[in-house]
C-alpha positions in Angstrom: -9.1 6.4 -27.6 -6.4 6.0 -25.0 -3.2 4.5 -26.5 -1.0 4.3 -23.4 -0.8 5.5 -19.8 1.0 8.7 -20.9 -2.3 9.8 -22.5 -4.1 10.0 -19.1 -5.2 13.4 -18.0 -4.8 14.7 -14.5 -8.5 14.1 -13.9 -8.2 10.5 -15.1 -5.2 9.9 -12.8 -7.2 11.2 -9.9 -10.0 8.7 -10.7 -7.5 5.9 -10.8 -6.2 7.0 -7.4 -9.7 6.9 -6.0 -10.1 3.4 -7.4 -6.9 2.5 -5.6 -8.2 4.0 -2.3 -11.5 2.2 -2.4 -10.0 -1.2 -3.4 -7.4 -1.0 -0.6 -10.0 -0.2 2.0 -12.0 -3.3 0.9 -8.9 -5.5 1.0 -8.1 -4.3 4.5 -11.6 -5.2 5.7 -11.2 -8.7 4.2 -7.8 -9.1 5.8 -9.2 -8.1 9.2 -12.0 -10.7 9.0 -9.7 -13.5 7.9 -7.0 -12.8 10.5 -9.4 -12.0 13.3 -7.3 -9.0 14.1 -7.7 -5.3 14.1 -6.4 -4.0 10.7 -6.0 -0.3 10.1 -5.2 0.9 6.6 -2.7 3.6 6.3 -3.7 6.4 3.8 -2.7 4.9 0.4 -0.1 6.7 -1.6 -1.3 6.1 -5.2 1.0 7.0 -8.1 1.3 6.4 -11.8 5.0 5.2 -12.1 7.2 3.5 -14.7 8.5 0.0 -14.0 12.0 1.2 -12.9 10.4 3.6 -10.4 8.3 0.8 -9.0 11.4 -1.4 -8.5 13.2 1.5 -6.8 10.3 2.2 -4.5 10.4 -1.5 -3.4 14.1 -1.4 -2.5 15.9 -2.1 -5.8 16.0 -5.0 -8.3 17.7 -7.5 -5.8 15.2 -7.0 -3.0 13.5 -10.4 -2.3 9.7 -10.2 -1.9 6.6 -12.3 -2.3 4.6 -11.5 -5.5 1.0 -12.6 -5.9 -0.3 -12.1 -9.4 -4.0 -12.3 -10.5 -5.1 -11.8 -14.1 -8.4 -9.8 -14.6 -11.2 -11.1 -16.9 -14.7 -10.1 -17.7 -15.5 -6.5 -18.4 -11.9 -5.6 -17.5 -8.7 -7.2 -18.8 -5.3 -6.8 -17.2 -3.6 -7.8 -14.0 -3.3 -7.0 -10.3 -0.1 -7.8 -8.4 0.4 -7.7 -4.6 4.0 -7.1 -3.6 4.4 -8.3 0.0 7.4 -8.1 2.4 8.4 -10.5 5.2 6.3 -8.7 7.8 3.0 -9.6 5.9 4.0 -13.3 5.5 5.0 -13.4 9.2 1.5 -12.2 10.4 -0.3 -14.7 8.1 1.9 -17.6 9.1 1.8 -16.8 12.8 -2.0 -16.6 12.8 -2.8 -19.6 10.7 0.1 -22.0 11.2 1.6 -20.8 14.5 5.0 -20.2 12.9 7.3 -17.4 14.1 10.3 -15.6 12.5 9.8 -17.2 9.1 11.6 -15.5 6.2 10.0 -15.5 2.7 13.0 -17.4 1.3 12.3 -20.2 3.7 8.6 -20.8 2.9 7.4 -24.4 2.5 4.3 -25.6 0.6 1.9 -25.0 3.5 3.2 -21.5 3.9 2.7 -20.8 0.3 -0.9 -22.1 0.4 -1.7 -19.9 3.4 -0.3 -16.7 1.9 -1.7 -17.4 -1.6 -5.2 -17.9 -0.1 -4.9 -14.5 1.7 -3.8 -12.9 -1.5 -6.8 -14.5 -3.2 -9.2 -13.1 -0.7 -7.6 -9.6 -0.8 -7.7 -9.5 -4.6 -11.3 -10.6 -4.7 -12.3 -7.9 -2.2 -10.3 -5.3 -4.1 -11.9 -6.1 -7.4 -15.4 -6.5 -5.9 -15.1 -2.9 -4.6 -14.1 -1.6 -8.0 -16.9 -3.6 -9.6 -19.5 -2.0 -7.2 -18.1 1.4 -7.9 -18.3 1.1 -11.7 -21.0 -1.4 -12.3 -18.6 -3.6 -14.2 -18.2 -7.4 -13.8 -14.6 -8.2 -13.0 -13.5 -11.8 -12.8 -10.1 -13.1 -11.7 -7.8 -16.0 -12.4 -6.4 -18.3 -9.7 -3.6 -16.4 -8.1 0.0 -17.3 -9.0 2.6 -16.7 -6.2 6.4 -16.5 -6.3 9.2 -15.5 -4.1 12.0 -13.8 -6.1 14.0 -10.7 -6.5 12.0 -7.6 -7.4 13.6 -7.2 -10.8 12.6 -10.8 -11.8 9.0 -10.4 -10.5 8.5 -7.1 -12.4 9.7 -8.8 -15.7 6.2 -10.5 -15.9 4.1 -7.3 -16.4 6.9 -5.7 -18.4 6.7 -8.5 -21.0 2.9 -9.0 -20.9 2.0 -5.3 -21.1 4.8 -3.7 -23.0 2.5 -2.5 -25.8 0.7 0.0 -23.5 3.9 1.7 -22.3 5.9 1.4 -19.2 3.4 3.0 -16.7 1.5 1.2 -14.0 -0.8 2.3 -11.1 1.3 1.8 -8.0 -0.5 1.7 -4.7 1.6 1.9 -1.5 -1.0 1.3 1.2 0.3 -0.8 4.0 -1.6 -1.9 7.1 -1.2 -1.8 10.8 -2.2 -5.1 12.3 -2.5 -5.2 16.1 0.0 -2.3 16.2 2.5 -3.8 13.9 3.2 -1.9 10.6 3.0 -4.1 7.6 4.3 -2.9 4.2 2.1 -3.8 1.3 2.1 -2.6 -2.3 -0.2 -3.2 -5.2 0.3 -2.8 -8.9 -2.9 -2.5 -11.0 -2.5 -2.7 -14.8 -5.8 -2.7 -16.9 -5.1 -2.9 -20.6 -5.9 0.2 -22.7 -9.4 -0.9 -23.8 -10.3 -1.7 -20.2 -8.8 1.6 -19.0 -11.0 3.5 -21.5 -14.0 1.6 -20.2 -13.1 2.4 -16.6 -12.7 6.1 -17.5 -16.1 6.2 -19.2 -17.8 4.5 -16.3 -16.3 7.1 -14.0 -17.4 10.0 -16.2 -14.0 10.8 -17.7 -14.8 10.5 -21.4 -11.5 11.6 -22.9 -9.1 9.9 -20.4 
């Protein structure tokens, strides 16, 4: 039985990376349909990192970003968090609200609603792809969204999932939307029981 992410074998980590790739591809397709724009997904860089490394990858604890958090329910328990920079918010707001040059620290209620709905659709597509791959039923909570410094945003998973160690699945995928590079990062944290279920479904019995 897996106790924490440090118990994962190289084969198990490869399986998690494949889940990240498949989920990101599905999210990119959903994004393209919603925006009505051509969305190309860059080859995801999938890593198992500790929380401090995630913060460093995102530009440090004081970097201000948009975080969209969804809790996982059903056969899989845990959370998925989208970490989005200004460029993503700008594409969404330009497309749906006709706004230009909006910074994430200046978002109003309508801006929040538009970005949160996009996160909801991306998360749903991401989890549906994982469910189809594994045969598992994965439900999700209503997304919670915040704009804050990276260090503050990461305090949520640190507190909620401290018992499984300090490792998370970090997916640096990013998109190219109508020729514009959009930075996007995803953190996927299934709890240890769910991680064991995922591994078994993917044929990795011992983690």
